[in-house]
C-alpha positions in Angstrom: 0.0 0.2 -0.1 2.8 2.0 1.0 4.4 1.9 -2.7 1.1 2.4 -4.2 0.7 5.5 -2.4 4.3 6.8 -3.5 3.8 5.8 -7.2 0.7 8.2 -7.0 3.0 10.7 -5.4 5.4 10.4 -8.0 2.6 10.6 -11.0 0.8 13.6 -9.4 4.8 15.6 -9.2 5.2 14.3 -12.7 1.6 15.7 -13.9 2.6 19.1 -11.9 5.7 19.6 -13.5 4.4 18.4 -17.1 1.6 21.0 -16.4 4.6 23.5 -15.4 6.0 23.4 -18.8 3.1 23.4 -20.7 2.3 26.3 -19.2 6.0 27.9 -19.6 5.4 26.7 -23.2 2.2 28.8 -23.6 3.8 31.9 -22.1 6.3 31.7 -24.7 4.1 31.1 -27.4 1.9 34.1 -26.5 4.9 36.5 -26.4 6.2 34.8 -29.9 2.6 35.9 -31.0 2.8 39.2 -29.7 5.9 39.6 -31.0 4.7 38.6 -34.4 1.7 40.6 -34.5 4.0 43.8 -34.0 6.5 42.6 -36.8 3.4 41.8 -39.1 2.1 45.5 -38.5 5.2 47.2 -39.2 6.1 45.0 -42.2 2.3 46.0 -43.4 3.2 50.1 -42.3 6.1 49.4 -44.8 4.7 47.9 -47.2 2.1 50.7 -47.7 4.4 53.4 -47.5 6.8 51.6 -50.5 3.6 51.1 -52.6 2.2 54.7 -51.9 5.9 55.6 -53.1 6.0 53.3 -55.8 2.2 54.8 -57.1 3.6 58.0 -57.2 6.9 57.0 -58.9 4.7 55.2 -61.7 2.7 58.5 -61.9 5.6 60.4 -62.2 7.0 58.2 -64.9 4.1 58.4 -67.1 4.2 62.5 -66.7 7.5 62.0 -68.0 6.8 60.0 -70.9 4.0 62.1 -71.7 6.1 65.2 -72.0 9.2 63.4 -73.8 6.5 62.5 -76.2 5.3 65.8 -76.5 8.9 67.2 -76.9 9.9 64.8 -79.6 6.8 66.1 -81.6 7.5 69.6 -81.2 11.1 68.8 -82.3 10.1 66.6 -85.2 7.7 69.6 -86.1 10.7 72.2 -85.9 12.8 69.9 -87.1 10.4 69.6 -90.4 10.2 73.2 -90.6 13.9 73.8 -90.2 14.9 71.3 -93.2 12.1 72.9 -95.7 13.5 76.7 -94.8 17.4 75.0 -94.7 16.6 73.7 -98.4 14.7 76.8 -99.3 17.4 79.3 -98.8 20.2 77.7 -100.6 22.0 77.1 -97.2 21.9 73.0 -97.9 24.1 73.4 -101.0 26.9 75.5 -98.8 26.8 72.7 -95.7 27.1 70.2 -98.4 30.7 71.6 -99.8 
C-alpha cells in the first residue's frame, strides 16, 4: 500500500511538472505571437508606404513619358520646318560643300 501511495505521489508530481512546462510554453507562445503581430503590423505599414511611393513614381514616370512624347513631336515639327527653310534658302548647298 505504501508503494502504491508513493507511486501515485510521483505520478502527481510528474503531472504537475508537465503542467508547469506546458504553462511556460503557453506563455512563450503568447510572447512569440505578440512579437509576430507587431512585426506584421510594422511590415504592413512599410508595405503601404513603399506601395504609395511606387504609385507616385509610376505616375511621375507616365507624366515624364507624356512630356517626352510631346517634346519629340515638337522637335520633329520644328525639325521639319527647319529642313524646309534650310533647303529653300540654299544653305544646304553650302553645308554640303
